[in-house]
Backbone as a ProteinNet text record, in pm:
[ID]
protein_1_A
[PRIMARY]
MPTEKSLVIIKPDAMAKGLAGSIISELQNLNLKIIGLKIVDVSRELAKNHYEEHKEKFFFEKLINHLTGKFHENENVIAIVYKGENAIKKIRKLAGKAHPEEADLKTIRGKYGRHNSKTDCYENAIHASDSRENADREINLWFKEEELVK
[TERTIARY]
12457	12406	12420.9	12471.5	12489.5	12379.5	12364.9	12261.4	12286.6	12207.7	12231.3	12070.4	12131.3	12020.6	11962.6	11858.9	11804.3	11697.5	11713	11626.6	11483.1	11366.8	11245.3	11183.3	11120.1	11050	10935.9	10788.2	10698.4	10692.9	10659.2	10692.7	10510.8	10524	10409	10311.2	10335.4	10204.7	10181.8	10193.5	10222.2	10068.8	10135.1	10032	9942.6	9978.4	9798.4	9723	9742	9656.6	9642.1	9665.3	9674.5	9707.1	9786.9	9881.8	9955.9	10015.8	10086.3	10084.1	9975.2	9894.2	9960.5	9911.5	9895.7	10060.3	10109.4	10298.6	10365.8	10326.7	10402.1	10385.2	10216.2	10203.4	10296	10312.4	10377.7	10536.1	10597.8	10724.4	10721.7	10643.4	10612.5	10623.9	10628.8	10610.9	10762.2	10801.2	11001.5	11055	10979.1	11095.1	11161.9	11141.8	11283.3	11212.2	11308.1	11274.3	11252.8	11162.3	11170	11211.1	11297.8	11456.5	11409.8	11389.3	11268.6	11156.7	11066.5	10985.1	10925.3	10914.4	10836.1	10787.6	10684	10590.3	10734.1	10728.8	10847.3	10808.2	10772.8	10773	10883.9	10892.3	11036.6	11046.3	11192.2	11204.6	11308.3	11309.2	11345.1	11520.9	11628.7	11748.2	11754.7	11644.4	11579.6	11612.3	11550.8	11580.3	11674.3	11742.2	11821.9	11922.1	11958.1	12077	12044.9	11920.4	11911.8	11931.4	11927.7	11868.7	12018.8	12129	12255.5	12321.9	12345.6	12385	12334.6	12198.3	12162.6	12161.3	12223	12183.4	12230.1	12338.3	12354.7	12275	12228.5	12118.2	11952.2	11960.1	11827.2	11696.6	11639.8	11558.9	11533.2	11698.8	11711.8	11554.9	11518.3	11436	11269.5	11249	11175.1	11129.4	11261.5	11247.4	11297.4	11274	11277.3	11184.6	11087.7	10923.6	10896.2	10913.1	10860.1	10841	10990.1	10967.9	10918.5	10949.4	10890.2	10726.8	10665.1	10504.5	10499.9	10546.3	10476.3	10355.6	10427.7	10318.8	10195.1	10153.8	10094.5	10048	10042.5	9934.4	10027.1	10176.6	10246.2	10216.2	10220.5	10161.2	10358	10281.9	10377.4	10458.2	10548.5	10609.6	10644.8	10673.4	10685.3	10815.4	10904.2	11067.2	11085.5	11136.5	11129.6	11255.7	11339.7	11436	11406.5	11468.1	11432.6	11627.3	11606.5	11724.7	11710.1	11776.5	11821.3	11894.5	11885.6	11956.4	11896.3	11997.5	11974.5	11903.3	11860.5	11741.2	11753.3	11883.3	11876.3	11876.1	11864.7	11820.9	11656.5	11609.9	11475.6	11372.1	11413.3	11327.8	11362.8	11484.7	11455.6	11394.3	11404	11351.7	11165.1	11105.6	10977.3	10912.5	11032.6	11005.4	11011.3	11090.5	11098.3	11164.7	11151.7	11257.4	11183.9	11295.4	11250.8	11132.8	11116.4	11047.9	10902.8	10786.6	10690.4	10666.2	10654.2	10646.9	10717.8	10816.1	10939.8	10931.3	10853	10882.4	10788.5	10808.2	10720.2	10597.4	10473.1	10293.1	10321.7	10430.7	10383.9	10467.9	10529.4	10633.1	10530.3	10588.4	10518.3	10525.1	10606.8	10637.5	10522.6	10506.8	10479.4	10280.1	10292.6	10140.4	10101	10161.7	10128.3	10183.5	10269.6	10339.1	10312.6	10350.8	10279.7	10365.2	10316.3	10421.5	10313.1	10305.5	10213.9	10267.2	10192	10194.4	10174.5	10070.8	10078.5	10186.9	10320	10437.3	10539	10490.9	10606.2	10744.2	10629.7	10751.1	10694.3	10809.4	10752.2	10756.1	10639.7	10559.5	10641.4	10647.7	10717.9	10700.2	10594	10579.3	10668.9	10798.6	10871	11047.1	11129.5	11254.1	11313.5	11407.7	11457.7	11627.8	11718.1	11868.2	11909.8	11981.8	12045.9	12167.8	12210.5	12361.1	12377	12471.1	12552.9	12553.3	12626	12696.7	12618	12484	12384.1	12269	12264	12186.4	12208.7	12348.7	12432.4	12402.4	12437	12404.9	12298.9	12207.1	12014.4	12008.2	12023.6	11938.8	11977.6	12171.4	12214.4	12127.4	12070.8	12007.5	11856	11767.8	11657.6	11662.8	11722.3	11741	11863.8	11798.9	11893.2	11908.2	12051.7	12057.8	11969.9	11939.9	11882.5	11717.9	11665	11580.5	11529.1	11666.5	11666.2	11669.6	11567.8	11612.6	11698.9	11741.2	11864.1	11819.7
-4929.6	-4789.8	-4750.7	-4632.3	-4625.9	-4653.5	-4708.3	-4679	-4578.2	-4492	-4379.9	-4327.7	-4246.9	-4131.6	-4049.2	-4034.3	-3865.8	-3827.3	-3686.4	-3643.4	-3563.3	-3576.4	-3536.3	-3466.5	-3325.5	-3244.8	-3218.5	-3233.6	-3197.5	-3153.8	-2964.5	-2800	-2774.5	-2697.4	-2625	-2634.1	-2559.7	-2551.7	-2684.3	-2741.8	-2890.5	-2965.2	-2911.7	-2992.3	-2890.9	-2774.8	-2673.9	-2695.4	-2756.5	-2799.9	-2971.5	-3012.6	-3187.7	-3269.5	-3210	-3265.2	-3421.4	-3407.9	-3545.2	-3643.7	-3725	-3846.5	-3869.7	-3746.2	-3761.3	-3734.5	-3679.8	-3653.6	-3767	-3824.1	-3975.4	-4129.6	-4111.2	-4170.1	-4144.3	-4098.4	-4054.1	-4066.9	-4030.3	-4071.3	-4259.2	-4298.7	-4460.6	-4504.9	-4462	-4496.6	-4540.8	-4462	-4447.9	-4623.5	-4661.8	-4796	-4760.2	-4715.6	-4642.5	-4703.9	-4751.3	-4766	-4672.3	-4628.1	-4553.7	-4595	-4521	-4545.6	-4500.8	-4396	-4257.4	-4190.3	-4177.7	-4045.8	-4022.3	-3912.2	-3814.6	-3703.2	-3677.1	-3547.9	-3485.9	-3326.4	-3257.1	-3092.1	-3010.6	-2904.3	-2828.5	-2743.4	-2712.3	-2579.4	-2614	-2455	-2406.3	-2264.9	-2132.4	-2213.7	-2278.2	-2267	-2428	-2518.2	-2629.1	-2579	-2470	-2451.2	-2352.5	-2228.7	-2208.2	-2292.9	-2381.7	-2509.4	-2566.7	-2585.9	-2666.3	-2546	-2418.5	-2380.3	-2299.9	-2335.5	-2232.8	-2203.5	-2270.1	-2219.6	-2112.3	-2058.6	-1960.1	-1803.4	-1835.1	-1726.2	-1632.1	-1553.6	-1448.2	-1415.5	-1509.2	-1446.2	-1370.7	-1260.8	-1152	-1253.2	-1368	-1485.7	-1521.2	-1535.9	-1641.6	-1620.4	-1538.6	-1491.2	-1558.5	-1551.8	-1617.5	-1750.9	-1803.3	-1945.3	-1962.9	-1931.7	-1971.9	-1910.7	-1837.6	-1846.5	-1964.8	-1982.3	-2074.5	-2229.9	-2235	-2362	-2376.2	-2264.5	-2246	-2282.8	-2267.4	-2244.9	-2109.1	-2046.4	-1898.2	-1887	-1893.7	-1868.8	-1970.9	-2016.6	-2149.6	-2200.2	-2078.4	-2114.7	-2240	-2216.2	-2314.2	-2448.5	-2484.8	-2641.1	-2690.6	-2840.3	-2886.4	-2932.1	-3044.5	-3101.2	-3201.7	-3308	-3426.8	-3453.8	-3535.6	-3551	-3731.7	-3709	-3851.3	-3887.2	-4015	-4067.7	-4157.5	-4120.1	-4265.6	-4330.3	-4421.4	-4516.3	-4582.5	-4615	-4700.9	-4660.6	-4697.4	-4678.9	-4563.5	-4492.8	-4331.4	-4244.8	-4275.1	-4189.3	-4054.7	-3984.9	-3851.8	-3818.4	-3852.4	-3841	-3866.4	-3959.3	-3974.4	-3912.3	-3879.7	-3782.4	-3702.8	-3561.6	-3446.5	-3440.4	-3586.1	-3563.4	-3559.1	-3605.9	-3616.4	-3482.5	-3445	-3271.2	-3197.3	-3188.8	-3085.3	-2984.9	-2839.8	-2753.1	-2696.7	-2595.7	-2539.2	-2403.3	-2370.6	-2214.9	-2310.6	-2312.1	-2382.4	-2325.9	-2222.7	-2161.6	-2251.8	-2291.2	-2353.7	-2523.7	-2549.8	-2671.3	-2773.5	-2890.2	-2954.2	-2948.1	-2939	-3001.2	-3142.9	-3259.7	-3343.1	-3377.3	-3304.1	-3289.7	-3258.2	-3254.5	-3266.8	-3084.6	-3055.6	-2908.9	-2853.3	-2862	-2853.5	-2818.3	-2922.4	-2965.9	-2876.8	-2858.4	-2822	-2715.5	-2650.2	-2562.6	-2391.4	-2311.7	-2162.8	-2051.1	-1911.5	-1814.1	-1734.7	-1752	-1669.9	-1545.9	-1442.5	-1296.7	-1250.5	-1338.1	-1242	-1252.3	-1315.9	-1325.3	-1315	-1337.9	-1307.1	-1457.9	-1553.3	-1689.5	-1789.4	-1819.6	-1949.3	-2068.6	-2131.2	-2248.1	-2368.2	-2478.9	-2579	-2664.1	-2710.9	-2857.3	-2921.3	-2937.3	-3009.9	-3001.3	-3035.5	-3035.3	-3152.3	-3156.8	-3318.6	-3247.1	-3344.9	-3332.4	-3334.6	-3228.7	-3210.2	-3320.7	-3346.3	-3398.3	-3511	-3589.1	-3713.5	-3644.4	-3533.9	-3460	-3355	-3337	-3243.1	-3346.3	-3435.7	-3578.4	-3552.1	-3625.4	-3671.7	-3568.5	-3455	-3344.9	-3311.5	-3298.1	-3270	-3401.2	-3516.2	-3605.3	-3642	-3633.2	-3589.7	-3497.8	-3350.7	-3278.1	-3293.3	-3376.3	-3384.8	-3541.7	-3591.4	-3783.1	-3797.4	-3876.1	-3944.8	-4019.7	-4096.3	-4249.4	-4363.3	-4360.5	-4493.5	-4460.2	-4326.1	-4322.8	-4386	-4441.5	-4464.8	-4604	-4695.6	-4833.3	-4878.9	-4983	-5044.6	-5097
-9380.5	-9346	-9180.2	-9184.5	-9024.7	-8934.4	-8849.9	-8679.3	-8637.2	-8600.7	-8518.9	-8436.1	-8336.4	-8275.4	-8321.3	-8306.7	-8313.2	-8223.1	-8164.2	-8090.3	-8206.5	-8156.9	-8275.5	-8094.3	-8117	-7986.2	-8081.6	-8005.9	-8066	-8001	-8038.7	-8007.6	-7963.4	-7868.2	-7854.4	-7915.8	-8021.5	-8133.4	-8170	-8203.4	-8241.9	-8125.7	-7990.1	-7910.9	-7847.5	-7906.2	-7826.3	-8011.6	-8130	-8183.4	-8217.2	-8071.9	-8078.8	-8214.8	-8245.3	-8360	-8353.3	-8179.9	-8165.3	-8206.6	-8192.4	-8251	-8392.3	-8422.9	-8595.1	-8620.6	-8585.3	-8580.2	-8608.3	-8441.3	-8415.3	-8500.5	-8555.8	-8681.2	-8800.3	-8819.5	-8936.6	-8924.4	-8777.4	-8801.3	-8747.2	-8712.5	-8698.7	-8821.9	-8933.4	-9089.4	-9133.9	-9065.6	-9082.3	-9068.3	-8941.1	-8902.2	-8834.1	-8753.8	-8620.9	-8527.6	-8416	-8302.2	-8216.4	-8087.1	-8034.5	-7893.5	-7830.6	-7720.5	-7633.7	-7635.4	-7487.3	-7575.7	-7446.4	-7490.6	-7334.4	-7366.6	-7218.9	-7287.1	-7199.5	-7226.7	-7106.9	-7145.5	-7074.2	-7067.9	-6933.8	-6924.9	-6907.7	-7022.2	-7097.7	-6979.1	-6879.8	-6869.6	-6950.6	-6869	-6970.5	-6986.2	-6854.6	-6887.2	-6991.8	-7012.9	-7052.3	-7235	-7250.5	-7374.6	-7436.8	-7326.4	-7373	-7417.2	-7319.2	-7365.1	-7534.5	-7531.1	-7683.4	-7740.1	-7747.9	-7895.5	-7826.4	-7764.4	-7746.2	-7848.6	-7964.2	-8106.7	-8121.5	-8128.1	-8177	-8106.8	-7967.1	-7909.6	-7946.8	-7975.5	-8043.1	-8180.7	-8207.1	-8317.5	-8262.3	-8359.8	-8292.3	-8309.9	-8322.4	-8274.4	-8155.3	-8130.9	-8023.4	-7928.6	-7836.6	-7760.4	-7813.8	-7960.2	-7964.1	-7963.7	-7990	-7974.5	-7858.7	-7751.6	-7630.2	-7586.2	-7625.2	-7568.9	-7648.9	-7745.1	-7796.8	-7766	-7735.2	-7700	-7542.4	-7469.1	-7338.2	-7316.5	-7459.1	-7408.5	-7418.4	-7402.2	-7350	-7483.7	-7609.2	-7684.8	-7691.4	-7592.1	-7649.6	-7526.4	-7408.9	-7265.4	-7233.9	-7205.6	-7149.8	-7187.3	-7269	-7338.7	-7353.3	-7311.7	-7308.7	-7430.1	-7450.2	-7538.2	-7544.5	-7643.4	-7641.8	-7687.1	-7620.3	-7639.1	-7664.5	-7774.1	-7866	-7902.7	-7838	-7923.8	-8010.7	-8108.9	-8245.8	-8196.2	-8279.7	-8346.3	-8453.6	-8523.1	-8617.9	-8764	-8859.4	-8990.1	-9029	-9052.1	-9141.6	-9068.8	-8911.7	-8830.9	-8858.7	-8863.7	-8881.1	-8993	-9118.6	-9253.8	-9284	-9258.6	-9246.6	-9160.2	-9058.5	-8967.4	-9071.9	-9093	-9136.4	-9278.3	-9354.2	-9428.1	-9450.1	-9367.6	-9358.2	-9257.7	-9165.1	-9125	-9236.2	-9326.2	-9393.2	-9375.9	-9445.5	-9417.5	-9309.4	-9243.8	-9095.9	-9102.8	-9219	-9267.1	-9339.3	-9264	-9318.4	-9440.9	-9476.7	-9631.7	-9772.7	-9649.2	-9762.1	-9789.3	-9675.7	-9680.9	-9757.3	-9825.4	-9873.1	-9822.1	-9881.8	-9829.1	-9804.8	-9848.8	-9786.6	-9635.2	-9614.1	-9509.9	-9350.2	-9289.3	-9108	-9167.7	-9127	-9099.9	-9216.7	-9372.7	-9457.7	-9430.7	-9398.4	-9328.6	-9216.5	-9110.7	-8978.7	-8951.3	-9040.6	-8935.9	-9027.1	-8956.4	-8996.9	-8944.8	-8986.7	-8953.2	-8888.6	-8731.5	-8669.1	-8599.1	-8694	-8708.7	-8622	-8468.7	-8346.1	-8233.9	-8292.3	-8220.4	-8297.9	-8439.4	-8534.3	-8504.9	-8521.5	-8414.9	-8568.7	-8645	-8736.3	-8645.8	-8661.4	-8579.1	-8688.8	-8670.2	-8749.4	-8690.4	-8575	-8513.8	-8451.9	-8507.9	-8430.3	-8437	-8365.9	-8419.2	-8457.8	-8477.4	-8534.7	-8525.2	-8467.3	-8509.8	-8611.2	-8618.1	-8777	-8798.9	-8718.5	-8731.2	-8649.1	-8590.1	-8470	-8390.4	-8412.7	-8290.5	-8234.6	-8313.7	-8216.2	-8144.4	-8211.3	-8152	-8019.9	-8030.6	-7912.5	-7788	-7784.6	-7727.6	-7690.4	-7777.1	-7782.2	-7668.3	-7680.2	-7614.3	-7491.1	-7508.2	-7327.7	-7238.9	-7338.5	-7252.8	-7197.6	-7278	-7265.1	-7206.2	-7190.5	-7146.8	-7054	-6944.7	-6853.5	-6928.5	-6891.4	-7015.4	-6942.5	-6846.1	-6744.1	-6825.5	-6871.2	-6934.3	-7090.5	-7153.7	-7286.4	-7245.7	-7300.7	-7358.1	-7457.6	-7466.9	-7595.7	-7665.1
[MASK]
++++++++++++++++++++++++++++++++++++++++++++++++++++++++++++++++++++++++++++++++++++++++++++++++++++++++++++++++++++++++++++++++++++++++++++++++++++++

């Protein structure tokens, strides 16, 4: 089984609801190693780079406003790098589908996500890398090499 890295971001909606501890606890049950963890005040530039694959889509600005905390009184995020066998697959399964209404209620997004009618934004509590390529790109955006333990 392949050892890989994955980026998880506990998003502003989860931070505002005080869910970070519960989410980290659930992730710990996956038996993966945390090799990087920090609190980040997300800049617009970082958010745009993170979501660059969606830059031409109609919801791009909502993604940026959500990740930078504009919808949640500038709450910070927690960025975590996990490492282990099949880390991406394990984390994605626990995270659930991106749209909270479609996510299994046993998943993080199913339990904690919602559609915010005021902002017309899907608040899905966490981001989880969806491939090795994206994990590498995202980890390099959010962490310097020296911030990660081996």
